[in-house]
C-alpha positions in Angstrom: -61.4 -57.2 -0.5 -65.2 -57.0 1.2 -66.5 -53.4 2.1 -66.8 -54.0 5.8 -63.1 -54.7 5.9 -62.1 -51.9 4.0 -60.1 -48.7 6.1 -62.7 -45.8 5.4 -60.8 -43.0 7.3 -57.2 -42.6 5.8 -56.3 -39.7 8.0 -56.3 -42.1 11.4 -54.3 -44.7 12.4 -55.6 -48.0 12.1 -54.8 -52.0 13.8 -55.0 -54.6 11.1 -54.4 -58.2 11.3 -54.2 -60.7 8.5 -53.8 -64.3 8.6 -52.7 -67.5 6.8 -55.5 -69.4 4.9 -56.7 -72.1 7.8 -54.3 -70.9 10.0 -51.6 -72.5 8.6 -47.7 -71.9 10.5 -46.0 -70.9 7.6 -44.1 -68.3 9.7 -41.8 -71.1 11.2 -39.1 -70.4 9.1 -37.2 -67.1 9.1 -37.0 -67.1 5.7 -41.2 -66.7 5.1 -40.7 -64.0 7.8 -38.4 -62.0 6.1 -39.9 -61.7 3.1 -42.8 -59.7 5.1 -40.2 -57.6 6.9 -38.7 -56.8 3.5 -42.2 -55.9 2.3 -42.8 -53.8 4.3 -39.8 -51.9 4.4 -40.4 -51.3 0.6 -44.1 -50.0 1.4 -42.8 -48.1 4.2 -39.8 -46.3 1.5 -41.7 -46.6 -2.0 -45.6 -46.6 -1.4 -46.0 -43.8 1.8 -46.7 -46.6 4.8 -46.2 -45.8 8.0 -45.8 -48.3 10.3 -46.3 -48.0 14.1 -46.1 -51.6 15.6 -45.9 -54.8 14.0 -45.4 -58.2 14.7 -45.2 -61.6 12.8 -47.0 -64.8 14.9 -46.5 -68.5 13.3 -49.5 -68.0 11.3 -50.7 -64.0 11.4 -49.4 -60.3 11.1 -50.4 -57.6 13.1 -49.7 -54.1 12.2 -50.6 -50.3 13.6 -50.5 -48.4 10.7 -51.1 -45.1 8.8 -50.4 -43.3 6.3 -50.7 -39.3 4.9 -50.3 -39.6 0.9 -51.5 -42.8 0.1 -54.5 -45.6 0.7 -54.0 -47.8 3.2 -56.1 -50.0 1.8 -54.6 -50.2 -1.6 -51.1 -50.2 0.2 -51.8 -53.7 2.4 -53.8 -55.4 -0.8 -50.8 -54.9 -2.9 -48.5 -56.0 0.1 -50.1 -59.3 0.4 -50.0 -59.8 -2.8 -46.8 -59.8 -3.2 -46.0 -61.6 -0.1 -48.7 -64.1 -0.9 -46.5 -64.8 -4.2 -42.9 -64.4 -3.1 -43.8 -66.6 -0.1 -45.6 -69.3 -2.1 -42.4 -69.6 -4.3 -39.9 -69.4 -1.2 -42.0 -72.8 -0.3 -41.7 -74.6 -3.7 -37.9 -73.4 -3.7 -37.1 -74.6 -0.3 -35.5 -78.2 -0.3 -35.9 -78.2 3.3 -39.7 -77.3 3.9 -40.9 -80.8 5.1 -44.6 -79.7 5.0 -44.2 -78.3 1.0 -46.3 -80.5 -0.7 -49.2 -80.1 2.2 -49.2 -76.4 2.2 -49.3 -75.8 -1.7 -52.1 -78.6 -1.9 -53.9 -76.3 0.8 -52.7 -73.3 -0.8 -54.3 -74.4 -4.3 -57.5 -75.7 -2.8 -58.0 -72.2 -1.2 -57.6 -71.0 -4.1 -59.9 -72.9 -6.7 -62.3 -71.7 -4.2 -62.2 -68.3 -4.3 -62.8 -66.7 -7.6 -60.5 -64.0 -6.8 -57.3 -65.5 -7.1 -55.9 -67.3 -9.8 -53.9 -70.2 -8.5 -53.2 -70.0 -4.9 -54.2 -68.2 -1.8 -52.1 -67.6 0.8 -53.9 -65.1 3.0 -57.0 -64.9 4.3 -59.3 -61.9 2.6 -60.0 -60.0 5.1 -57.7 -57.3 7.5 -59.8 -56.5 10.1 -59.3 -53.2 10.2 -59.5 -51.4 13.6 -60.0 -47.4 13.4 -57.6 -46.0 16.7 -59.0 -43.1 17.4 -58.5 -42.6 21.2 -54.8 -43.0 23.1 -56.9 -46.0 25.3 -57.1 -47.8 21.5 -53.5 -47.1 20.5 -52.0 -48.3 23.7 -54.4 -51.0 24.1 -53.4 -52.5 20.4 -49.8 -51.5 21.0 -49.7 -53.8 23.8 -51.6 -56.7 22.5 -49.1 -56.8 19.3 -46.4 -56.9 21.8 -47.4 -59.0 23.9 -48.7 -61.6 21.3 -45.2 -63.9 21.4 -44.7 -63.8 24.7 -48.3 -65.3 25.3 -47.7 -67.7 22.9 -44.6 -68.6 24.7 -41.9 -67.6 22.2 -40.2 -65.2 24.4 -40.1 -64.3 28.3 -40.1 -60.4 27.6 -42.0 -58.9 24.2 -38.4 -56.8 23.4 -36.4 -60.4 22.9 -38.6 -61.4 19.8 -36.8 -60.1 16.6 -39.9 -60.1 14.5 -41.7 -57.2 16.3 -41.4 -53.6 16.6 -41.3 -54.3 21.0 -37.5 -53.8 20.2 -37.8 -50.6 19.1 -40.0 -49.6 21.9 -37.6 -50.8 24.3 -34.7 -48.4 23.2 -33.3 -50.9 20.4 -33.5 -51.1 16.4 -35.5 -53.2 15.1 -35.9 -55.1 11.1 -38.7 -52.1 10.1 -38.5 -48.7 9.7 -41.0 -48.0 11.9 -42.5 -44.5 13.7 -42.9 -44.6 17.7 -45.9 -43.7 18.8 -45.7 -40.9 22.3 
């Protein structure tokens, strides 16, 4: 991970985004999104990750995160490593995946071009962390995350997109164990 993409101040909340190589639309199937959801919940329960907002789009993920007890960069590194291996295996094992050969070829091709990988590269290397050091930035990124599925035309209202924390902020219970921002 490049130094410019590391989270420097661990005491601050951060907005991060990470995307699939070549912006491949992998998250069109709920099974692949569920792997990210399960991994986020694991990192919350076992690694000290605090998630304040999240959204899984067709080819990228947005998060507002923090941690009082662990290095955010290390948690995200581990999350990306685990999800990349698990999702690629799920693609390989899915007989219904019509784009399987093409996606695996793209992941393998990207992996061969990057010395940091053994076989495949699923995620782009960077996380694009933005330190959220003001209420204005927090609110801006929270609205951006929750309105992303609306802007993409997935839903009419943010709270109706199940792979987002907008449900929690609308008074419901979402799939990831978040901490609400006041």
